[in-house]
C-alpha positions, 0 to 999 in steps of 0.5 A: 500500500502506498504511503499516505500523501501529505496533501489536504483538500476537500476531496480527502476530507470528504473521504475521511469523514465517510470512512469514519462514519462507517464505524470502527475505533481509532487510537487517538482523537485530538480536539483542536487544530492549533499548534498544540493540537496539530503537534499532538496529532503528529506525535501520536501518528509518528508513534504508529497510532491511528489519529483523527484531528478535528477543529470546528473552524480551520487550522490555526483559527484561534490563538496560533495565528495571532502570535508575535511569530517569535520562537523564544529562547526563554530569556523572559523566563530567566528574568522571572526565575523560571529556569525550567521553562527557560531551558525548555524554551531554549531547547525547543527553539534549537530543535525547530531552527536546526532540525524540524523546521529550518525552512520556517525559522530564522535567526532574528537580531533583537536590538535594545536601544540605549536611549536617554530614558534607559538608566545605566542600571537598567542597561546593566541588568539587560546585559546580564540577562543577555549573557544568561541567555547566551549561557542558556543557548549553549546549554541547549546545544544551539551553536553560535553559528546559528544564533550569534552571541549577544553584544553591545553595539554602537548607536550607528549599528542600532540605526543600521538595524532600525533607521527610525530610532531617535538619534538624539541621546542614543548612546548605543544599544544591546543586541541578542539573537532569537528565533522568528517564524516566517509565519505561525500559520505556516508552522501549523499547516506544516505540522498538520500535513506532516501528520497527514503524511503519516496517516492522520486524518485532519478534519476542519469544519468538524465539531466535536460535541459530547466529548469524553475520554472514549470518543465524541459525536462529530458534526460536519459543519458543511453538511450538518451530518453527525456520527459517533466516533469511538477512540481509545484515547482523547486529547483536548487541545482546544486552547482558550476553549479547553474549558468548553470541552472538558469539565473542571477546567477554568481558563483565564485568557488575556488579550495580546494586540499587535499593530500592522504597519508598512515597512517603509513607515519605519525606514526598513527594519532589519532587526527587531526593536525591544523598547521599554514600557515607562514606569515598569522594570520588566515590560517591553514592546516589540517592533518586528520586521514581519516580511512581505513589506509589513512590521508588527508592533506589540504586545499588550496584556489585557485580561478578558472576561465573559464569553470568549470571542472566535476572533478577538479585536483590539481596543482603541486604548490598546492601539493608542498605548502601543503607538504612544509608547513606541513613539517615545523611541522614534524620530517621528512619532507614529499616528493612527494613520500609520496603522494599516491593520491590527490583530489580537490573540488570547493567551490560553492561561490556566486560572491560578487565582489572584494576580495579574494575567501577565504574572500567570505561568506560561508553563503548560499543564496536562490534566487527566479527567476521571473518564480518561479525557486528557487536556493540555492547556497553557504553554507557548508556541515555542514549546508546542512539541514538548506539550504534545509529547507530554499530552500523548504520554498522558493519553497512552497512560490513561488508555493503557495503550502501547506505542513507540517513543516520541520521535518529533524532536528529529522528525523534519516537517514537510518542506524542511531541509538543511540551509545549504539545500534550501539555498539551492531550491530553484524557486523565488526566495520568498517562496522558499522562505514560506514553503521550503523544498515545496516551493518548486511545487508551488511554482508548478501550480503556475503550469507555465503561466507567468501571471500565476507567479506575479504579486497580486498587487504592489503591496500584496506579494502573495502570488496566485500559485500559492492560493491554488497550492493551498486549495490542492494541498493545504486544506483551504476550503474557502476565501477566509482560509486562503486569505486570513490563514494560509496567506496573511493577506487579510491582515490588511483590509485593503489588501484583502479586497484586492486578493478576493478575486484571485482566491475565488479563482483558485477555489473555482479551479 
């Protein structure tokens, strides 16, 4: 029998639903199609288990697409004394950038300008933190050839990285290196497709209701049909919605908001800016070069109460706070007119009682219910793989299942290759950065038509061939899947409007 394909599309989804509806038992049912859920599906499938993953919306519909796109090495956790989480983050960063997804993760210089508002004491503390981060990197086994050591830099170097930084009173800066994803959704899609290549059934627009430790009722949101799926083990990876799947779990989400700017607004960033929040000693804002001509500015931390929205939105207060705080370090203050889009995500924090949400631990927790339902909550995007490993281990224990050891620390995702091999891929560099070795497959979708490889518009570098590839191989079922997730065109409303006809054409073909 031929090996399963990594391709996800409407036809495969329909076949998989029909097969499952006919009866039988699967080893593992995963509820939630974000980075944790797809990580769980990949881990379980790589151990030789039969796996079904369901999400009521789409891959990366929730928190996983609203991150800062950073693969953190744990520097923040060192500052709070959480050495264990810091080391785990550094180790997982190394796995991603070296072995499993080198095509999606790059080294990013993070620059801290030493402006007039930064005291010598604060600068010294930050430098000590950077040196501790270097030690952490070495302990995790990531070589300096991939992530260079931190150092002090001149004011001229600061402005080479970030030309928009205010020159008056600038007395140099500090730089450390971390990881950055080309895009968080690209990681989730790669995880799901790698799991599919190992036989996992990945079902979007499929809701799990009446979830227990032994299965769930699945509802096809496209047809309304339902059926019972029995499973030997069930993992709840629904993120901020975990409490709606399993009883006894109370989440305390907080909203993190980013602004989207045009790259030219800040003169062309080549490194991230880390800027202090006045009146605090440990909070910083980020100005991040995001590729495709965009810059992200974030990040807020606002507690959210009441019903959890499917798509969170930024408040005007958050937008004003970000603009005003970042402007303190810039030659030209930013205005509301500079903002071409915003996005907000909800951190899936487990309620731990009193205190600010910013103080809640980012360490993940795996809980097993009385009926054997395993829930994995909390954590960070960087540590998704370890979260998945722990969740699968718990599910196997709860169900009494035998399986092989975790293999995901050395299992490359679809499109992955060494950096030397990626440099030799015969495709446009932008496509190689987003698809790795599969960039040639994206080019092939053009079928010799040069227009299929031309940007949709001057400010919209997405090419029509990407959209067709997403329909045929990445499980995109509608315009929203194409523009708001597989590509991030939808982050800017004006860009999205230009791209809609191209998305509709890709779907019609």
